[in-house]
N, C-alpha and C positions, 0 to 999 in steps of 0.2 A: 542340483540347485540352479536357479536362474542367474543369468548374468546381467540382463537389462530389465528395467521396469519402466513404467510410464514417466516417472520423474527423472530417472537417469537418462532416458532417451532424449527427453526435452533438454536436459542439461547438456548432453552431448551435442545436440544440434547447435547450441549456442557456443560451446567451446569444448574441444576434445580433452584439453588438459583438466578442465573442471570436472568432467566425467571421471577421468582417471583418479584425480584426487579424492573425489567422492567415494569411489570404490576401494581405493588402496590406503588413503590417508585422511579419513573423515575427521580426525581429531584436529586437523589444521584449519577447519572451517572457522569463519568469523562468527562471533556471537550473534545469535538471532535477536533482532530487536523485538520490543514489546508489540509494535505495530505489525510486524510480520507474523508473530505468533497469533495475534488477534485475527488476522486475515485467514490463517489456516483454520482456526477454531470456527470462524464464521462460515467457511466453506463446509466444514463438517456438519455444523448445525443445520444449514440449509439443505445439505444432502440428506440428512435424516428426515427432515420435514417432507422432502419430496417423495419419500416412500408412501405417504398417504395418497399420492396421485395414483399409484398402483398398489393398493393395500393387500394385506394378507400374504406377503411374501416371506421367504425364508432368508434369514441373515447368514451369509456364508463367511463373514469376517473371521479371519484367524485370530487367535489370542496372542500368537507369537510367530515370528518368522519360521520357526521349526515346523509349524503346522501347514505351511504352504502346500507341500506335496499331498497331504491328506485332503485339504480343501479343494485342490485341483481335481482329485478323483471324485470327491463328493459332488462337485459341480457337474462333472461329466455324467455321473450317474443320474443326477436330477434332470438332465436334459431328456432322458429317456423314461422318466417317471411321469405318467399322465396326471398324477395327483399334484405335481408341482407346476404352478402357473406363473409364479413370480419369484425371482431371486434378487437379493440385494448383495452388493459386493461380491458377485460371482467371480471366482478365481480361475483363470485360464493361463496355460503356459504353452508356448510354441517357439521352437527355434531358440531356446535359452532366454526367452523374453516372457516376463510375467505381467499380467494386468489384473486389476480388480475393477470390474465394471459396476457402475453405480446401480443400474437396474437392468434386468433381463426379463422380458415379459412375453409369455406364450402368445402367439398370434396365429391361430389355426395350426398348420403343420410346420410353422416357422417361428422365429423369435424376433421380438423387437428389442434392439439394444438402445439404452438411454444413458447418456452421460450428463450429470447435473453440474451447472455452474452458478455461483452465487453472484452473478453480475447482471447488469441491465442490457448488455450487448455482448456479441460474440467476437472474439479476437482470432488472429491467425494462429496463435499458440493453441487455442482450444480446438481448432480444426486439425492441427498437427497431432495433438495427442489422441483425437478421435481416429485419425488415420492409422496410428499405431495400434489402437485397440481393434480396429477392423482387421488389420493385418493378422493379429493373433487369433481373433475369432474365426476368420476365414481359414487360417492354418489349422485350427482345431475342428474344421468342418462343421461349424455351427451354422445352420440354415437361417439366414436373416431376411426378414421382410423389409426392414429399414434400420438405419442407424440415425438416431435423433439426438440433438443437443437440447437440453432443457435449461432455461434461464429465467430470470425474474421479469415479470411483466411490469414495465414502468408505469402503465396506466391503471394498474390495479389499485382500488381504494378499499381499505378495510372497512367492513360494516358488520360487526359481530365477530363470531369465530372466523379464523382464517379459512378461506375457501381456496384450497390448493389447486383446484381446477382452473381458477381464475388468476391465482398468484403466479403460476408458471406458464411459460410459453414453450412450445416445442417446434424445433426447426430441423428438417431433414438435412443430414450431411452425407447421405448415401452416395450421391453422385461424386462428391469431392473425394471421399475416402476410397472409393473404387478406383478413381483415376490416379490416386497417389500410392496405390499398393506397391507398384514396382519401385517407386522412389523410397518408400519405407523399407522395403526389402534390402535395397542397396545400403541404406543407412544403418540398418541393424547389423549387417555383416561388417561394415566399416567400424562401427562403434564397439562391437564385440572384439575386433582386432585391437582396438585401442586399449581396452581393458586388459587384454592378454600381453601387452607390452611389458618388458622387464623393467622399464623405467618410465617416468613421466614423458609424454610427447613434448617435443620442442615447439611450444606455442608461445609467442611473445605477447605481451600485453597489447590491448587495442580496444576498439570500440565495442567488441564483444564483451568486455568487462562490465559494461553497463546496459547493454541492449540485447534482448528485450527486457531483461531483468538484471538488477545489480547482482553480480556474482558473489557468492559467499566465500570465495577464496582470494579476494583481493588483498587481504592482509598478508597472505603468503606470497602471491605472485608479484606484488608491487614493492616488496621489501628492499629490492635493489635500487629503487628509484629514490633519489634524494627528496627529502621532505619539502625542499624549496624549489623543486623542478617546475618549469612552466607547464608541465602536463596537469598541474593542479589548478591552473587558471580556468576561467570560464568566459573570458571576453571573446574568445574564438571557439568555434564549435569543435567537438572532439575529433571529428573526421579530419579536419585541417590540421589540428595539433599533431595527430599521429602521422599524417602524411609528412609533415616536417620532421618529426622525430625519426622516422624510418629512412628519410632522405638525407640523414647526416646532421640535421639541425637538432642536436641532442643535448645541448646545454643552454642555460639561460643567456649566456653571452652571445651565442650564435643566433638565438631567437630574437634578441634585442636588435641585432643587425638587420633583421627582416621586417621589423615593424617601426612605425614612426615614433620619434622620441617622446612625444606627449600623448601617445595612444593609450587607450584603456589597458591593452595588453601589457605595455611597458610599466604602467602604474601598478598593475597586479603583480608583475614579476618583482618589482621593488618591494611591495608589501610582503611577498613570500620571503624574500631574502632578508628582510628586517623583522620578520615575524610580527608584523603590525597590520594595520588595515588601511585601505584607501577609501576615500569618500570625496565626492565632488562638492566642495564647500560652497561654491557659487550657487549651485542648485539647491543645496540644503538651506542656504540663507533665503532664497526665494520662496521656499516652502515654509519658512518659519512663521508661526502665527503672529499676525500684526493687526492691531497693537497687542502687546503682551496681555494674555487673558488674566483676569483677576481671580477666576476660580477654575480649577482643572480637576476633572474626574478621570481616574484610570479604570478602564473597564476590561474585564476578562470574561468572555462568554464561553461556556462549555456547551457546544452543540453536539447532539447525539444523532447519528444517522443509522438506525437499525436496518439491516438488509430486509428483514421481515417486519412490516409495520406492526407496532405494538398498540397504537391508539386508533380508535375509529376515526375515519375521515382522513387518514394519512396513507401515503404510498410507500413502496420500497425505497429505502435510502432517503426518505424525506426527513429533513432536519427538525429537531425539536430542541428547545432551550432546556437543558437539564440543570443548569446552574449558572450563576454569574457572581463575580466578585467585583465590588465597587469600592474604590479608595478615593476619598476626597474630604474636604473640610466640613461638608454637611452630613457626613456619616458618623454614627455613634462610634467613638473610639477610633475614628479615622477609616475603619473598614466595615463594609456590609457584605454579607454573603447570603444568598438565597439559593435553595436547591429543592428539587423534587425527587431526590434519589430513591426514596421509599415508595413513591407513587407517581409514576411518569404521567399519569392522566392529568395531573395538576400543572403541566408545563406551561399552559397559556397564562397562568397567573403571573408569570414573569413579565409578560408584555405590559400589563397595566402598571405594574410596579416600576418597570424601567422608564416608561413614559413619564411618570411622576418624578422619579429621582433625577433623571438626566436633564429635566427642564431647569434644574437649579444651577447648572454649570454652563460656563461660556465655552469650554473646550472639553471634548471627550477623547481621550487617548487610548488606543488599543494596539494590539499586535496580532494580526491574523493573516494567513495567505489568502483568505477570502475577502471579498469586498464587504466590509462590515455595514456600510451604508445600505447596500443591496439587501443584506440579511435583515437589517432593522426594518427596511421598507417592506420586505416580504412578510414580516410578522406585524405589519401595521404599527410599528413603534414610532416610525417617522412618517406620518401621513402628510406632512407639509415640511416647510423649511425651518421649523422651530428647533429641530434637532439635527437634521441631516447635514447642514453646513458646518456643524460643530465638530464632526468626527475627523480625527487625525489618526490614520492607520500607519504605524511606524513601519510595517512591512512594505507598504507602498512607498513611503518616504525613502527607505533604504534601496528599493529597486530603482526609483527615479534618480537617486544620487549615485548610482553605480557602486554601491557599497560592496567592498570585497575584503575577505579575510580568508586565509587558508582553511579555516574551519567550515566555510560555507560552500566549498566546491560543488557538492552534490545537493545543494538546496539550503535555503535560509530558514532556520527555525529559531525559536526563542532559546532553545537549549544551546545550540552552537553559537548563537549571537552572544549569549551571556559569557561563554568561554572566550569569545573573540575580544569583547570589550573589557571584561573584568575577569582576569585570569583566576582570581581566587574563588569565583562563583562557579558552582557546579549544579546545574539544574538536571532534571530528569526528562524522560520522553513525555511529551504531552499525551501520548496514547495511554500512558500509565494512569492518568487521571480518569479517562473514560473507563478503563478497566476497573479501577477502584469504585467509580460511581455506579457501575452496573454489576457489582459483585454480590448484591443481596446480602451484604455483611455490614454491620454497624461500624466495625473497625475500619473497613474499607471506605465507608462514607466519610468518616472523620478524617481519614488521611487525604481523601479527595478534596475536602474543604481546605485543609492546610496547604495542600499542593497548589490549589487554585489561587490562594492568597499569595503564596510564594512566587508564582508566575506573575501575578499582577504587580507585586513589588518590583520585579525585574523590569516590567514595562515602565513603571514610574522611574526607576533608576536609569533606564536607557534614554527615556525622553529628556530627563534632566541632564544627562551626559551630552546628548546631541545638541540640545538647545540652551545650553548654559549661558 
């Protein structure tokens, strides 16, 4: 049985302890978020679609881990079978390391290896896992003509059925993976030794807990850190925080001696110790709408960015308005919800409707990490200043006022903001609404509408709390 795989190798490069925990104590992992699960599913869906780039292949995917040895043998047999020209998820094992290659395509007397990514650009991590796969393929003596990374073409515009030849781009990584083979070999031996340890390696917490990916064992590894530790602040970058921590500045009292009395770091530590929040009220007052608007609308836009374009005229990851909730005095019963969950091709209907409805209000309040004015402008909802100057994005307001609460260390979302300001409120992940809205299920659609309204009510409650 194998010891390493592509995912555990990448995890080991980030942190040896995370690798050990994954192999020996996987039950201690943090719960996977809906957003993370959606990313994994998106990668799978794009990978399956990519098969059409090299059609007619044999799917070598095992139904269970117990089938790995069988699939390894079948894959090796197919290499010598002249009737097999393409394999999907070909399984190889070398030096206790197992990989499943997205596509392997016969190229004369050699093979073209292809790894598929559901992104618009290639990252260092993608090259690292390609290097591991090349190491295994070379070890299995697979003659390669090239190793290419396949990813989405940002310039592709859908016009009729998806043209996979245009949707995807291919980039050779052969030079890189060959150069990195010795490096990979050293790491494979090092990480195998880590897995063989009788106990978890002694690796302290550090920047590797969040870089390049948030580690899914933080709940376990950080349990000895007090909940009010300065390590949970964000006024100072993580690298500096950990430098102080490992140099003996390991308590809030010691950290406060190193920073100015009225510094943002000091204010954040105070918020931690009192389990409250900090906000720069002077800036908040300056951002307060003046004069007080007579009519306020609360807007919650549900933007959908499918990796593979669904509608003619759109590109990969191009946003469409899937739904919006509007709360205000001019709406029937106070709330209005529009959606095109059952037919995404209708999404541009939202533009005309929003232009008409938003014109009746003096102030439009929202909460989104994006620049809503830019999004509205992009969709020609604000072609002039009739609407654009009315938009108040609470996300931007909180950023400008240096808002801080222990809940938002790793990012400001409406979910953790609601828990910070109103302890009795428990929202859900925004990603859940996207999942419900794209579920092709009437019950999912109904829940998405209800959740969209619930989010918008929290936007209204937050605005009223901040600008009371």
